[in-house]
C-alpha positions as CSV (number, residue, x, y, z in Angstrom):
1,M,5.5,-16.3,-35.2
2,E,6.2,-14.1,-38.1
3,F,4.3,-11.2,-36.3
4,Q,6.3,-11.9,-33.3
5,V,9.6,-11.6,-35.1
6,I,8.5,-8.2,-36.9
7,L,7.5,-6.5,-33.7
8,E,10.5,-7.7,-31.8
9,H,13.0,-6.9,-34.7
10,S,11.6,-4.3,-37.3
11,H,12.2,-0.6,-37.1
12,F,8.8,0.2,-36.1
13,T,8.5,3.3,-34.1
14,E,7.6,2.8,-30.3
15,A,4.3,4.7,-30.9
16,L,3.5,2.3,-33.7
17,R,4.4,-0.7,-31.6
18,V,2.2,0.6,-28.5
19,A,-0.7,1.1,-31.1
20,V,-0.6,-2.2,-32.3
21,G,-0.5,-4.0,-29.0
22,I,-3.3,-1.7,-27.5
23,S,-5.5,-2.5,-30.7
24,I,-4.9,-6.2,-30.1
25,A,-5.5,-5.9,-26.2
26,F,-8.7,-4.2,-27.1
27,G,-9.8,-7.0,-29.5
28,I,-9.4,-9.1,-26.9
29,C,-11.4,-7.0,-24.3
30,V,-14.3,-6.8,-26.8
31,L,-14.1,-10.7,-27.2
32,L,-14.3,-11.1,-23.6
33,N,-17.0,-8.8,-23.0
34,R,-19.4,-10.4,-25.6
35,I,-18.6,-13.9,-23.7
36,I,-19.6,-12.5,-20.4
37,K,-22.6,-11.0,-21.9
38,W,-23.6,-14.6,-23.4
39,I,-22.7,-16.1,-19.8
40,E,-25.2,-13.6,-18.2
41,I,-28.0,-14.3,-20.5
42,Q,-27.4,-18.2,-19.9
43,R,-27.5,-17.9,-16.2
44,K,-29.6,-16.0,-13.6
45,G,-26.3,-15.6,-11.8
46,P,-26.0,-15.8,-7.8
47,P,-28.3,-14.1,-5.4
48,G,-27.8,-10.5,-5.1
49,P,-27.7,-7.6,-7.4
50,I,-25.7,-8.0,-10.4
51,G,-23.7,-4.9,-11.7
52,L,-22.8,-4.3,-15.2
53,P,-20.3,-6.6,-17.2
54,I,-17.2,-4.5,-17.5
55,V,-13.6,-5.0,-18.5
56,G,-11.2,-2.9,-16.6
57,Y,-11.6,0.8,-16.8
58,L,-14.5,1.5,-18.9
59,P,-16.5,4.6,-18.3
60,F,-18.5,2.5,-16.1
61,L,-15.7,2.8,-13.4
62,G,-14.1,6.2,-14.2
63,D,-10.6,7.3,-12.9
64,E,-12.0,7.0,-9.1
65,P,-13.8,3.5,-9.1
66,H,-14.2,3.7,-5.3
67,K,-16.5,6.8,-5.9
68,T,-18.3,5.0,-8.7
69,F,-19.1,1.8,-6.7
70,W,-20.0,4.3,-3.6
71,N,-22.6,6.3,-5.7
72,L,-24.0,2.8,-7.1
73,R,-24.9,1.8,-3.4
74,K,-28.2,4.0,-3.8
75,K,-29.4,1.4,-6.5
76,Y,-27.8,-1.9,-5.3
77,G,-27.3,-1.4,-1.5
78,N,-24.5,-2.0,0.4
79,I,-23.1,-4.8,-1.4
80,M,-23.1,-5.5,-4.9
81,S,-21.6,-7.8,-7.9
82,V,-19.8,-7.0,-11.1
83,Y,-17.7,-8.5,-13.9
84,M,-14.3,-7.3,-13.6
85,G,-13.3,-8.3,-17.0
86,P,-14.3,-12.2,-17.0
87,K,-14.2,-12.2,-12.9
88,Y,-17.5,-12.3,-11.1
89,T,-16.4,-9.7,-8.4
90,V,-18.2,-8.7,-5.1
91,V,-18.2,-5.0,-3.8
92,L,-18.7,-4.1,-0.2
93,N,-19.7,-0.8,0.4
94,E,-20.4,-0.7,4.3
95,Y,-18.6,-1.2,7.5
96,N,-20.7,-4.0,8.9
97,V,-21.0,-5.8,5.7
98,M,-17.1,-5.5,5.4
99,K,-16.3,-6.7,8.6
100,D,-18.9,-9.8,8.2
101,V,-17.5,-10.9,4.9
102,L,-13.8,-10.4,5.5
103,C,-13.5,-11.7,8.8
104,N,-15.3,-14.8,7.5
105,A,-13.1,-18.1,7.2
106,G,-14.4,-18.4,3.6
107,A,-12.7,-15.0,2.7
108,L,-9.5,-15.6,3.8
109,D,-7.9,-16.6,0.5
110,R,-5.7,-14.1,-1.8
111,S,-6.9,-13.6,-5.2
112,P,-4.1,-15.3,-7.5
113,D,-3.7,-12.6,-10.1
114,M,-3.2,-9.6,-7.6
115,F,0.5,-9.7,-6.9
116,S,1.6,-12.2,-9.8
117,H,3.5,-9.7,-11.6
118,L,5.6,-9.0,-8.4
119,G,7.7,-12.3,-8.4
120,D,8.2,-14.0,-5.1
121,I,5.9,-12.4,-2.9
122,G,6.1,-14.2,0.4
123,F,3.1,-15.2,2.6
124,I,0.5,-12.2,1.0
125,A,0.1,-14.7,-1.7
126,E,-0.2,-17.8,0.1
127,N,-3.4,-19.3,1.4
128,G,-4.2,-21.7,3.9
129,E,-1.7,-23.4,6.6
130,S,1.5,-21.8,4.8
131,W,-0.1,-18.3,5.1
132,V,-1.0,-18.8,8.6
133,E,2.6,-19.9,9.4
134,Q,4.5,-17.6,7.6
135,R,2.0,-14.3,8.7
136,R,2.5,-15.5,12.3
137,Y,6.2,-15.9,12.3
138,C,7.0,-12.4,10.6
139,L,4.5,-10.4,12.7
140,S,6.3,-12.3,16.0
141,A,9.6,-12.0,14.8
142,T,9.2,-8.3,14.0
143,R,7.9,-8.0,17.8
144,D,10.8,-10.2,19.2
145,L,13.5,-8.1,17.4
146,G,12.1,-4.9,19.2
147,L,10.1,-3.4,16.2
148,G,10.4,0.6,17.0
149,R,13.2,0.1,19.7
150,G,16.5,-0.1,20.2
151,H,18.6,-0.9,17.2
152,W,15.7,-0.4,14.8
153,E,14.7,3.2,16.4
154,D,18.3,4.1,15.9
155,L,18.0,3.2,12.2
156,I,15.0,5.1,11.7
157,M,16.0,8.5,13.7
158,D,19.4,8.5,11.7
159,E,17.6,8.5,8.4
160,T,15.0,11.0,9.6
161,F,17.7,13.3,10.8
162,S,19.1,13.2,7.4
163,F,15.7,14.2,5.8
164,T,15.3,17.2,8.1
165,K,18.9,18.2,7.4
166,Y,17.8,18.3,3.9
167,L,14.9,20.4,4.3
168,K,16.9,22.7,6.7
169,D,19.3,23.3,3.6
170,L,16.4,24.2,1.2
171,K,16.2,27.3,3.3
172,G,12.3,27.7,2.8
173,K,12.6,27.8,-1.2
174,P,9.6,26.3,-2.7
175,T,10.7,22.7,-3.6
176,D,9.2,19.4,-5.1
177,I,10.5,17.0,-2.2
178,S,8.6,14.2,-3.5
179,H,11.8,12.2,-4.9
180,D,13.8,13.1,-2.0
181,M,11.4,12.0,0.5
182,A,10.7,8.8,-1.4
183,S,14.3,8.1,-1.2
184,S,14.5,8.5,2.4
185,I,11.5,6.5,3.4
186,T,12.8,3.7,1.1
187,S,16.2,3.7,2.9
188,N,14.5,3.5,5.9
189,I,12.3,0.6,5.5
190,I,14.8,-1.3,3.6
191,S,17.3,-0.5,6.9
192,L,14.8,-2.1,9.0
193,L,14.4,-5.3,6.9
194,I,18.0,-6.0,6.0
195,G,19.5,-4.6,9.4
196,R,22.2,-2.2,7.9
197,R,21.6,1.5,6.3
198,L,22.2,1.8,2.8
199,K,25.0,4.1,2.0
200,K,23.7,7.1,0.0
201,D,27.0,7.6,-2.2
202,E,28.1,4.2,-2.4
203,E,24.7,2.4,-3.0
204,A,22.4,5.2,-4.6
205,D,21.9,2.7,-7.3
206,K,20.3,0.3,-4.7
207,V,18.0,3.3,-3.1
208,Q,16.8,4.0,-6.8
209,L,15.9,0.5,-7.3
210,S,14.1,0.3,-4.3
211,V,12.3,3.7,-5.2
212,D,11.6,2.3,-8.8
213,Y,10.4,-1.1,-7.3
214,S,7.8,0.9,-5.1
215,D,6.7,3.1,-7.9
216,M,6.3,0.2,-10.2
217,A,3.9,-1.7,-7.7
218,F,2.1,1.3,-7.0
219,V,1.1,2.0,-10.6
220,Y,0.9,-1.6,-11.7
221,T,-1.5,-3.0,-9.0
222,G,-4.8,-2.7,-8.1
223,P,-8.1,-4.8,-7.7
224,S,-9.6,-3.0,-11.0
225,N,-6.5,-2.7,-12.9
226,P,-7.1,-4.0,-16.6
227,T,-4.0,-6.5,-16.2
228,T,-5.3,-7.7,-12.8
229,V,-9.0,-8.3,-14.2
230,V,-7.9,-9.8,-17.5
231,P,-5.8,-13.2,-17.3
232,G,-3.0,-13.0,-19.6
233,L,-3.2,-9.5,-20.4
234,R,0.0,-8.3,-18.1
235,K,2.2,-11.1,-19.9
236,F,1.0,-9.7,-23.2
237,C,1.8,-6.5,-22.2
238,E,5.6,-7.7,-21.0
239,K,6.2,-9.4,-24.0
240,F,5.2,-6.7,-26.7
241,K,6.8,-3.9,-24.3
242,I,3.4,-2.0,-24.0
243,A,2.9,0.5,-21.7
244,G,6.3,0.1,-19.8
245,F,5.2,-3.5,-18.9
246,D,8.5,-5.0,-19.9
247,K,10.4,-2.3,-17.7
248,A,8.3,-3.2,-14.6
249,L,9.2,-6.7,-14.8
250,D,12.9,-5.8,-15.2
251,T,12.5,-3.7,-12.3
252,V,11.3,-6.9,-10.1
253,Q,13.9,-9.0,-11.4
254,K,16.7,-6.7,-10.3
255,F,15.0,-6.0,-6.9
256,S,14.8,-9.8,-6.2
257,S,18.4,-10.2,-7.0
258,F,19.5,-7.4,-4.6
259,I,17.3,-8.9,-1.7
260,R,19.0,-11.9,-2.7
261,D,22.4,-10.4,-2.4
262,E,21.4,-9.2,1.0
263,I,20.4,-12.6,2.2
264,N,23.6,-14.2,0.9
265,L,25.6,-11.4,2.7
266,H,24.2,-12.5,6.3
267,K,25.1,-16.0,5.4
268,T,28.7,-15.3,4.4
269,S,29.6,-12.4,6.0
270,P,31.2,-12.4,9.9
271,D,29.9,-8.8,10.1
272,F,26.5,-10.0,9.5
273,R,26.2,-13.5,11.0
274,N,25.7,-12.1,14.6
275,V,23.4,-9.1,13.8
276,R,19.9,-9.4,15.2
277,D,17.6,-8.8,12.6
278,F,14.9,-10.2,10.5
279,I,17.3,-12.1,7.9
280,N,19.2,-13.6,10.5
281,S,16.2,-14.8,12.4
282,Y,14.3,-16.4,9.5
283,L,17.6,-17.9,8.3
284,E,18.1,-19.5,11.9
285,K,14.4,-20.8,11.5
286,I,15.2,-22.7,8.4
287,S,18.2,-24.2,10.0
288,E,16.4,-25.4,12.8
289,L,13.8,-26.9,10.8
290,A,16.4,-28.7,8.6
291,N,17.7,-30.4,11.8
292,T,14.0,-31.9,12.6
293,E,11.8,-34.4,10.8
294,D,9.1,-31.5,10.3
295,A,8.6,-31.3,6.4
296,K,5.3,-29.8,6.6
297,H,6.5,-26.1,6.6
298,A,6.9,-23.3,4.1
299,F,10.1,-21.9,5.2
300,S,12.7,-21.3,2.5
301,E,15.1,-18.7,1.2
302,I,12.6,-18.0,-1.5
303,M,9.8,-17.5,1.0
304,L,12.3,-15.3,2.9
305,E,13.1,-13.1,0.0
306,G,9.1,-12.6,-0.9
307,N,8.6,-11.9,2.8
308,L,11.0,-9.1,2.7
309,A,9.7,-7.5,-0.4
310,I,5.8,-7.6,1.0
311,L,6.9,-6.2,4.4
312,F,8.7,-3.4,2.3
313,L,5.9,-2.6,0.0
314,G,3.4,-2.8,2.7
315,A,5.0,0.1,4.3
316,S,7.0,2.2,1.9
317,D,4.0,3.4,-0.3
318,T,1.6,3.8,2.5
319,I,4.1,6.1,4.2
320,F,5.2,8.1,1.1
321,S,1.3,8.7,0.2
322,S,0.4,9.4,4.1
323,L,3.4,11.9,4.5
324,G,2.1,13.4,0.8
325,W,-1.4,14.1,2.0
326,L,-0.3,15.2,5.7
327,Y,2.0,18.1,4.5
328,R,-0.6,19.1,2.2
329,L,-3.4,19.2,4.7
330,M,-0.9,21.2,7.2
331,C,-0.5,23.9,4.6
332,K,-4.4,24.1,4.2
333,H,-5.1,23.9,7.8
334,K,-2.4,26.1,9.1
335,D,-4.4,26.2,13.0
336,I,-4.1,22.6,13.0
337,Q,-0.5,22.7,12.1
338,E,0.3,25.3,15.1
339,K,-1.7,22.7,17.4
340,V,0.4,20.0,16.6
341,H,3.6,22.0,16.9
342,A,2.6,23.4,20.2
343,E,1.8,20.0,21.7
344,L,5.1,18.4,20.3
345,M,7.2,21.0,22.0
346,E,5.4,21.1,25.3
347,V,5.3,17.0,25.5
348,I,8.5,15.9,24.0
349,G,10.5,19.3,23.2
350,K,12.6,19.7,20.1
351,D,15.2,16.9,21.1
352,G,12.7,14.4,22.2
353,R,11.2,11.7,20.2
354,A,7.8,10.9,19.3
355,R,7.1,7.1,19.9
356,Y,4.5,5.0,18.5
357,E,4.1,3.0,21.9
358,E,3.6,6.0,23.7
359,R,1.4,7.9,21.1
360,H,-1.3,8.5,24.1
361,K,0.9,11.4,25.3
362,I,0.4,13.3,22.2
363,P,-3.2,12.6,21.4
364,Y,-3.9,15.5,19.1
365,T,-0.9,14.9,16.8
366,F,-1.8,11.2,16.4
367,A,-5.6,12.0,15.9
368,V,-4.3,14.3,13.1
369,L,-2.5,11.2,11.6
370,M,-5.6,9.1,12.2
371,E,-7.9,11.7,10.4
372,S,-5.5,12.0,7.5
373,Q,-5.8,8.3,7.0
374,R,-9.7,8.6,7.1
375,F,-9.7,11.5,5.0
376,A,-7.5,10.4,2.1
377,S,-8.0,6.7,2.2
378,N,-4.7,6.0,0.9
379,V,-5.8,2.7,-0.1
380,P,-9.2,3.4,-1.7
381,L,-10.1,-0.2,-2.6
382,S,-8.8,-2.9,-0.5
383,T,-6.8,-5.9,-2.0
384,T,-8.8,-8.9,-3.7
385,R,-9.8,-11.9,-1.6
386,K,-11.1,-15.1,-3.1
387,A,-13.8,-16.7,-1.6
388,N,-13.1,-20.4,-1.1
389,Q,-16.4,-21.4,0.1
390,D,-20.1,-19.9,-0.2
391,I,-20.5,-17.1,2.1
392,H,-23.9,-16.1,3.3
393,I,-24.4,-12.3,4.0
394,N,-27.5,-10.6,4.5
395,G,-29.7,-13.0,2.7
396,Y,-27.3,-13.1,-0.4
397,V,-24.8,-15.8,-1.0
398,I,-21.2,-14.8,-2.0
399,P,-20.4,-17.8,-4.2
400,K,-17.3,-20.1,-3.9
401,G,-14.5,-18.8,-6.4
402,S,-15.9,-14.8,-6.5
403,E,-13.3,-12.2,-6.0
404,I,-14.0,-9.9,-3.4
405,F,-12.9,-6.3,-2.2
406,A,-14.1,-3.6,0.1
407,N,-14.6,0.0,-0.6
408,L,-12.5,1.5,2.1
409,W,-13.0,4.9,0.9
410,G,-16.7,4.5,1.3
411,L,-16.3,3.5,4.7
412,H,-14.2,6.5,5.6
413,H,-16.7,8.9,4.0
414,D,-20.3,7.2,5.2
415,P,-22.2,10.0,6.7
416,D,-24.0,7.3,8.7
417,Y,-20.4,7.1,10.8
418,W,-18.7,10.1,10.0
419,E,-20.4,13.7,10.6
420,Q,-19.5,16.1,7.8
421,P,-17.3,13.4,6.1
422,D,-15.6,15.7,3.6
423,E,-14.2,18.0,6.4
424,F,-10.8,17.4,7.9
425,R,-11.5,17.3,11.6
426,P,-8.8,15.5,14.0
427,E,-11.1,16.0,17.0
428,R,-13.4,13.3,15.8
429,F,-10.8,10.9,17.1
430,L,-10.6,12.4,20.5
431,T,-12.6,12.1,23.8
432,D,-12.5,13.2,27.3
433,G,-12.3,16.8,26.2
434,G,-9.5,15.9,23.7
435,T,-7.0,14.3,26.1
436,K,-7.5,10.8,24.7
437,L,-7.5,8.8,21.5
438,V,-10.7,7.0,20.4
439,K,-9.7,3.6,20.2
440,N,-11.0,1.3,17.6
441,P,-13.7,3.5,15.8
442,P,-16.4,1.9,13.8
443,S,-15.9,2.0,10.2
444,Y,-12.1,3.0,10.2
445,A,-10.0,0.5,8.7
446,P,-7.1,2.3,6.6
447,F,-5.0,-1.1,6.5
448,S,-8.1,-3.0,5.8
449,I,-9.5,-5.4,8.5
450,G,-9.4,-8.8,9.8
451,R,-6.4,-11.2,9.5
452,R,-5.4,-10.6,6.2
453,N,-4.9,-6.8,7.1
454,C,-1.7,-4.9,5.8
455,P,1.3,-6.8,7.1
456,G,3.4,-3.5,7.3
457,E,0.7,-1.5,9.2
458,T,2.9,-1.1,12.8
459,I,5.7,0.0,10.5
460,A,4.0,2.3,8.6
461,W,2.4,4.2,11.8
462,M,5.7,4.2,13.4
463,E,7.6,5.9,10.6
464,I,4.7,8.3,9.7
465,L,4.9,9.3,13.5
466,F,8.3,9.8,13.3
467,Y,8.9,11.9,9.9
468,F,5.7,14.1,10.8
469,S,6.7,14.7,14.4
470,E,10.4,16.0,13.4
471,T,9.3,17.9,10.6
472,L,6.3,19.9,12.4
473,K,8.6,20.4,15.5
474,R,11.3,22.1,13.1
475,F,9.5,23.6,10.4
476,K,6.3,25.6,9.1
477,I,5.1,24.0,6.3
478,S,3.4,26.3,3.5
479,T,2.6,26.3,-0.2
480,P,4.5,29.5,-2.2
481,P,2.9,32.8,-1.9
482,G,-0.4,33.1,-3.6
483,V,-0.6,29.5,-4.4
484,E,-3.2,27.2,-2.8
485,P,-2.2,23.6,-1.9
486,Q,-3.4,21.1,-4.6
487,F,-5.3,18.0,-4.1
488,I,-4.7,16.0,-7.4
489,I,-4.8,12.3,-7.2
490,E,-2.7,10.1,-8.9
491,N,-4.4,6.8,-9.8
492,G,-3.2,3.4,-8.6
493,L,-3.3,1.2,-5.7
494,V,-2.5,3.9,-3.3
495,A,-4.2,7.5,-3.5
496,R,-0.9,9.5,-3.9
497,L,-1.0,13.3,-4.6
498,A,0.6,14.8,-7.5
499,P,3.9,16.6,-6.7
500,Q,3.6,20.1,-5.9
501,H,6.3,22.8,-4.7
502,L,6.1,23.4,-1.0
503,C,8.0,25.6,1.4
504,F,9.6,24.4,4.8
505,E,10.5,27.5,6.5
506,E,12.9,26.4,9.7
507,R,11.3,27.5,13.2
508,K,13.2,29.6,15.7
509,N,12.0,28.1,18.7
């Protein structure tokens, strides 16, 4: 108790506070590491190759754990096991192995610690019948509401138009657009979910809060993040204000409050009661079930709040990262940029709209998007599953209780499936002389695979296409004279590129 009071009320500098906290956390990790080694000695372990016992980001993993696991494939094969902190974890390094395991009923549960720091996070944190019920409803509701069509498309295009106007006002001046792009994307996703467009001036604080929430989830989430693999470490860091975890918690609470306010607005405001959007659809479902004797369901306002949050996160970070990679790749491959522009102008014209459901009309443009997802592998390691039963695979047994994740970067750079995988080649997703898109290519899973794939996949594809096509129709994208495009990755759940100044020169045609 005295130690806690000192930390909370003394005039220690922030540096000393962090140093003390890290020292304690390190001591805990060392103790856990010794316990794990003792456990390894006492048991032979489940069938299959055993990796090294580790805790979080030790040199064993490095800054790019997906590449570390890929390199270990030569010694351990396509499926290996490691200790991530005290957690026995299975890593899947090959497409067929990943498909067999992640599509197995025994691997449908979500690891309980993966998203615990995000508060109420809806169906993605659920398992069993409640997960099936809520995911099915969310996906069917968005389709029924006309995802990508009508009112939703108008909301998207209004925001996209504002973004291209911002680029036009730059007049080709080298600019880091990352913050403005993040604000635009965030506003766009939020507008789809709450049924209205946030007002840039009057509600700038809500836009910034949504950006901060997305950033926080990006930084503090990941299957190899120390606070994910060591139980209790996140709470420890929050309590003693280490590495910004206390501020992250505050952001979560403020975002949850914002979403609750929007739900209440739909319940109380006459202007929103009749709006055909996701919130009203869900509230009607709750009301309908309240008038029946069916008590075996998970529908509630808390679940609605969480579903909105995860649909937002499932799309926002992916879109931001994807566009960052696409713009940077267009700077490097100007011939590809010109081919995209030519196809867009020929097929839809400057005033036309590139629609996701009509992507077959612009095969080269969409092949560029698909190749960017493969090349960048925006989510290098999938989010973590937990085996709810023993899973037999390739003569091995993944024991019940094991945590499981797939090396998606490895899938997308496997030379057994991709010729010269380190080259950016959109043509690999085209067939029939470049006139048709390849459907369901093997070893391609940018949004994971199976029934627990990313819930924001359709929204993400739709928005990436809108932003990319509108930008490429109107601007030539380049780096400043004499500067090469940089591909420095910032570590996190999503493989974002570090900011770089780019030039957006308005086209004359």
